[in-house]
C-alpha positions in Angstrom: 29.0 -2.1 46.7 27.5 -4.5 44.1 28.7 -5.9 40.8 26.1 -3.9 39.0 27.6 -0.7 40.4 31.1 -1.7 39.5 30.2 -2.9 36.0 28.3 0.3 35.3 31.3 2.3 36.2 29.6 4.1 39.1 32.1 6.0 41.2 33.0 4.4 44.5 32.6 6.2 47.8 35.7 7.0 49.7 35.3 4.3 52.3 34.7 1.8 49.5 37.9 2.8 47.7 39.9 2.4 51.0 38.3 -1.0 51.5 39.3 -2.1 48.0 42.9 -0.9 48.5 43.2 -2.5 52.0 41.9 -5.8 50.7 44.3 -5.9 47.7 47.2 -4.7 49.9 46.3 -7.2 52.6 46.4 -10.1 50.2 49.7 -9.0 48.8 51.1 -8.6 52.3 50.3 -12.1 53.3 51.3 -13.9 50.1 54.4 -11.8 49.5 55.4 -11.9 53.2 55.4 -15.7 53.3 57.2 -16.0 50.0 59.9 -13.5 50.8 60.7 -15.1 54.1 61.4 -18.5 52.6 65.0 -17.7 52.4 65.2 -17.9 56.2 64.4 -21.6 55.9 67.0 -22.4 53.2 69.8 -23.4 55.7 67.4 -25.6 57.7 66.1 -27.3 54.5 69.6 -28.0 53.5 70.5 -29.5 56.9 67.3 -31.6 57.0 67.4 -32.9 53.4 71.2 -32.9 52.7 70.4 -31.8 49.1 72.9 -28.9 48.9 72.3 -25.2 48.5 72.4 -25.5 44.7 69.6 -28.0 44.5 67.4 -26.1 47.1 68.1 -22.9 45.2 66.8 -24.6 42.1 63.4 -25.1 43.8 63.3 -21.4 44.9 64.4 -20.4 41.4 61.6 -22.5 39.8 59.2 -20.8 42.2 60.3 -17.4 40.9 59.7 -18.5 37.3 56.4 -20.2 38.0 55.1 -17.2 39.9 55.7 -15.2 36.8 54.3 -17.8 34.4 51.0 -18.0 36.2 50.3 -14.3 36.3 49.4 -13.7 32.6 47.0 -16.7 32.6 45.7 -15.8 36.1 45.2 -12.2 34.8 43.4 -13.4 31.7 41.1 -15.6 33.8 40.5 -12.8 36.3 39.7 -10.4 33.5 36.9 -12.7 32.5 35.5 -14.8 35.3 36.3 -12.5 38.2 39.2 -11.5 40.5 37.7 -12.9 43.6 37.6 -16.5 42.5 41.2 -16.4 41.2 42.4 -14.9 44.5 40.5 -17.5 46.6 42.1 -20.4 44.8 45.5 -18.8 44.8 45.5 -18.2 48.6 44.5 -21.9 49.2 47.4 -23.1 47.0 49.9 -20.9 48.8 48.8 -22.3 52.2 48.9 -25.9 50.9 52.3 -25.7 49.3 53.8 -24.0 52.4 52.3 -26.5 54.8 53.5 -29.5 52.8 57.1 -28.3 52.2 58.6 -29.7 55.5 57.5 -33.2 54.4 59.6 -33.1 51.2 63.0 -34.8 51.1 63.9 -34.6 47.4 64.5 -31.7 45.0 61.5 -32.7 42.9 59.3 -32.6 46.0 60.6 -29.1 47.0 60.1 -27.9 43.4 56.5 -29.2 43.6 55.6 -27.6 46.9 57.7 -24.4 46.8 57.9 -23.9 43.0 54.5 -25.1 41.8 51.9 -25.0 44.6 53.0 -22.1 46.7 54.5 -20.0 43.9 51.6 -20.7 41.5 49.1 -19.7 44.2 51.0 -16.5 45.0 51.0 -15.7 41.2 47.2 -16.2 41.1 46.9 -13.8 44.1 49.8 -11.7 42.8 50.4 -8.1 41.8 49.0 -8.3 38.2 45.6 -9.5 39.4 45.5 -7.3 42.5 46.7 -4.0 40.9 44.4 -4.5 37.9 41.5 -4.9 40.4 42.6 -1.7 42.2 42.9 0.3 39.0 39.5 -1.0 37.9 37.7 0.0 41.1 39.3 3.4 41.9 39.0 6.7 40.1 41.6 7.3 37.4 43.2 10.2 39.3 44.0 7.9 42.2 45.6 5.0 40.2 49.1 6.0 40.9 48.5 6.2 44.6 46.5 3.0 44.5 49.3 0.9 42.9 51.8 2.4 45.4 49.5 1.5 48.3 48.9 -2.1 47.1 52.6 -2.5 46.5 53.3 -1.2 50.0 51.1 -4.0 51.3 53.6 -6.5 49.9 56.4 -4.6 51.5 54.7 -4.5 54.9 54.1 -8.3 54.6 57.8 -8.8 54.2 58.6 -6.5 57.1 56.1 -8.1 59.4 56.6 -11.8 58.4 60.4 -11.9 58.7 60.5 -11.3 62.5 57.5 -13.6 62.9 59.2 -16.4 61.0 62.5 -16.1 62.9 60.5 -16.1 66.2 58.5 -19.2 65.2 61.7 -21.0 64.1 63.3 -20.3 67.5 60.1 -21.3 69.5 58.8 -24.3 67.5 61.5 -25.4 65.1 61.7 -24.7 61.3 59.2 -27.3 60.2 56.4 -26.1 62.5 57.2 -22.5 61.8 56.8 -23.0 58.1 53.4 -24.6 58.6 52.3 -21.8 60.8 53.3 -19.4 58.1 51.1 -21.4 55.7 48.1 -21.1 58.0 48.6 -17.3 58.3 48.1 -16.9 54.6 44.5 -18.1 55.0 43.7 -14.7 56.7 43.6 -13.3 53.1 40.5 -15.3 52.1 37.9 -12.7 53.0 39.5 -10.2 50.6 38.4 -12.4 47.7 34.8 -11.2 48.2 35.8 -7.5 48.4 37.7 -7.8 45.1 35.1 -9.8 43.1 34.2 -8.6 39.6 36.3 -8.4 36.4 37.9 -5.8 34.2 35.9 -6.5 31.1 32.8 -5.3 32.8 34.3 -1.9 33.4 35.9 -1.9 30.0 32.6 -2.6 28.4 31.0 0.4 30.1 33.9 2.6 29.0 33.7 1.2 25.5 30.0 1.9 25.3 30.7 5.5 26.2 33.4 5.8 23.6 31.8 3.6 20.9 34.8 1.3 20.9 34.9 -2.4 21.5 37.4 -3.8 24.0 40.1 -5.9 22.4 40.1 -9.7 22.8 43.0 -11.3 24.6 44.9 -12.5 21.5 44.6 -9.1 19.8 45.7 -7.3 23.0 48.8 -9.5 23.4 49.6 -9.1 19.7 49.3 -5.3 19.9 51.4 -5.2 23.1 54.4 -7.3 21.9 54.6 -5.1 18.7 55.1 -2.0 20.8 58.8 -1.3 21.3 58.2 0.6 24.6 56.3 -2.4 26.0 59.3 -4.7 25.2 61.7 -2.2 26.8 59.6 -2.0 29.9 59.6 -5.8 30.1 63.4 -5.9 29.6 63.9 -3.5 32.5 61.6 -5.5 34.7 63.6 -8.6 34.0 66.5 -7.0 35.7 64.3 -6.0 38.6 63.4 -9.7 39.0 67.0 -10.8 39.0 67.8 -8.3 41.7 64.9 -8.9 44.1 64.9 -12.7 43.8 68.6 -12.8 44.6 68.2 -10.6 47.6 65.1 -12.4 48.9 66.6 -15.9 48.5 70.2 -15.3 49.4 70.4 -12.2 51.7 70.6 -14.5 54.8 73.4 -16.4 53.1 75.2 -13.2 52.2 75.0 -12.2 55.8 76.3 -15.6 57.0 79.1 -15.5 54.4 80.2 -12.2 56.0 80.5 -14.0 59.4 77.5 -12.3 60.9 74.7 -13.9 63.0 71.5 -15.3 61.3 69.5 -12.7 63.2 71.2 -10.0 61.2 70.0 -11.7 58.0 66.4 -11.8 59.4 66.5 -8.2 60.3 68.0 -7.3 56.9 64.9 -8.9 55.2 62.7 -7.0 57.6 64.4 -3.7 57.0 64.1 -4.3 53.2 60.3 -4.7 53.7 60.0 -1.7 56.0 61.8 0.7 53.7 60.0 -0.8 50.7 56.8 0.6 52.3 58.4 4.1 52.1 59.6 3.5 48.6 56.3 2.2 47.3 54.2 5.0 48.8 56.7 7.6 47.6 56.7 6.1 44.1 52.9 6.0 44.1 52.9 9.8 44.9 55.7 10.5 42.3 54.0 8.6 39.5 51.4 11.4 39.0 54.1 14.1 39.0 57.1 12.9 36.9 57.7 10.7 33.9 57.4 7.1 34.9 60.3 6.1 32.7 62.6 8.6 34.4 61.5 7.3 37.8 62.4 3.7 36.7 65.8 4.8 35.4 66.5 6.5 38.7 65.6 3.4 40.7 67.8 1.1 38.7 70.7 3.6 38.9 70.3 3.8 42.7 70.5 0.0 42.9 73.8 -0.1 40.9 75.4 2.5 43.1 74.2 0.9 46.3 75.5 -2.5 45.4 78.9 -1.1 44.4 79.2 0.8 47.8 78.2 -2.4 49.7 80.9 -4.4 48.0 83.5 -1.9 48.9 82.3 -1.2 52.5 83.4 -3.2 55.6 80.8 -5.9 56.4 79.3 -5.0 59.8 75.7 -5.3 61.1 75.3 -1.5 60.6 76.6 -1.8 57.0 74.2 -4.6 56.2 71.2 -2.8 57.7 72.0 0.5 55.9 72.4 -1.4 52.7 69.1 -3.2 53.3 67.3 0.1 53.9 68.6 1.5 50.6 67.7 -1.6 48.8 64.3 -1.5 50.5 63.5 1.9 49.1 64.1 0.6 45.6 63.2 -3.0 46.1 59.6 -3.1 44.6 59.2 0.6 43.9 59.6 -0.3 40.2 56.1 -1.8 40.3 53.8 1.3 40.4 55.5 3.0 37.4 55.6 -0.2 35.5 52.0 -1.0 36.1 51.2 2.7 35.4 53.0 2.5 32.0 51.1 -0.6 31.0 47.8 1.1 31.9 48.9 4.3 30.1 49.8 2.3 27.0 46.7 0.2 26.7 44.1 1.4 29.2 42.4 -0.8 31.9 41.0 -3.4 29.5 43.1 -6.6 29.7 45.3 -4.8 32.3 45.8 -7.9 34.5 46.9 -10.0 31.5 49.3 -7.5 30.0 50.9 -6.6 33.3 51.1 -10.3 34.0 53.2 -10.7 30.9 55.6 -8.0 32.1 55.6 -9.8 35.5 56.6 -13.0 33.6 59.7 -11.2 32.3 60.4 -10.1 35.9 60.2 -13.7 37.1 62.5 -15.0 34.4 65.0 -12.7 35.8 64.0 -13.9 39.3 64.7 -17.5 38.3 68.2 -16.6 37.2 68.8 -14.4 40.3 67.8 -17.2 42.7 69.4 -20.0 40.9 72.7 -18.3 39.9 73.1 -17.1 43.5 73.3 -20.7 44.8 75.4 -22.0 41.9 77.9 -19.2 42.0 78.3 -19.6 45.8 78.9 -23.3 45.5 81.5 -22.8 42.8 83.4 -19.9 44.3 82.4 -19.7 48.0 81.3 -16.1 47.5 78.4 -14.1 46.1 80.7 -11.4 44.6 80.2 -12.4 41.0 76.5 -12.2 41.3 76.8 -8.7 42.6 79.0 -7.7 39.7 76.4 -9.1 37.2 73.7 -7.2 39.1 75.5 -3.9 38.8 75.9 -4.3 35.0 72.2 -5.3 34.6 71.0 -2.4 36.7 72.9 0.1 34.6 71.6 -1.5 31.4 68.0 -1.3 32.8 68.4 2.4 33.5 69.4 3.1 30.0 66.7 0.9 28.4 63.9 2.7 30.4 65.1 6.1 29.3 64.3 5.1 25.7 60.6 4.3 26.5 57.9 6.5 24.9 55.2 7.2 27.3 52.4 8.3 24.9 49.2 6.1 25.0 48.9 3.7 22.1 45.7 5.4 20.9 47.4 8.8 20.7 50.3 7.2 18.7 47.8 5.7 16.2 46.2 9.1 15.7 49.6 10.7 15.2 50.7 8.1 12.8 47.5 8.5 10.7 
């Protein structure tokens, strides 16, 4: 499977399609799995450094923001110089930041390792780059399924890495465990070769067939931000980021605040990852059958109801795990329809960059979710007020997504003319 075949738009054989999807899903599994289990180390980091939950949460929150900030730029670079190179560098940065974190004793040091190196590397090897690569290489009729499968890879990583992390902590101590997690990420390096190539090659081939020239980066961004539906999509994804970052960072703390054992917190993260596989695959299947905006509104509504029920229910291990399962189904199932809508609005050209901008909105919400979780807990001794905010935001996101118009931009231009 050469670059010439890819750039010419030649159809891939079935085994090649599966190889591409497994490579993209595998990278996401390793990078997301390591990042989403960092909440298990929060208490140990606090004990070792004495910095306080609020200060350490700031490092995690900055990581959420930086993960999003890197994705539009990583996407723009991948669109032009190739996905493989960007992924290779990103994986190395994730490993380096994770391995160096136990040596940090200040908030600035934690921000640098967790929030800049590891999070930036994960952004370079993140969903905007990976899903754009998958959409570029697979047939158009399989794009919904491909985004669901890649997204499920990240979910599987969280499911698999949480038990591994808690086992390593018990066997080797938290510092050695974190460094082992950093080494595990390096298993993603071979996927960089499978995913080499860039989206402008495929876009140029498509443009030649349609006599249209692909848009440059600046014009593509200018066109996107003028589109109300694109802005609504980004607003809803902001809420998704708030929700998932709060859960990923503070779910072990929520469990501990309920008086339950740390193992319940680890299993809760694992259950979220396991059921997110189900949610991602189901959403990838549903994207080709129902309106994507309606699917997004449904996911946000489910989150609001689930959080409300969890607040009212007695806090037992069973309650926590059932709540984690429901949250898992909706955790990252927003990604396939969101990526699908970006592709539907603008086509595959500049897909990595434009989806990266939406991911940036997601991570701004993630910054607030991770940071506010720690600040609110320090101020009140409870996470309840964060849950209340989450319910309101989820309802708002459901309403915003219902207002999206799904027609492709080119069709709208013709209709307007």
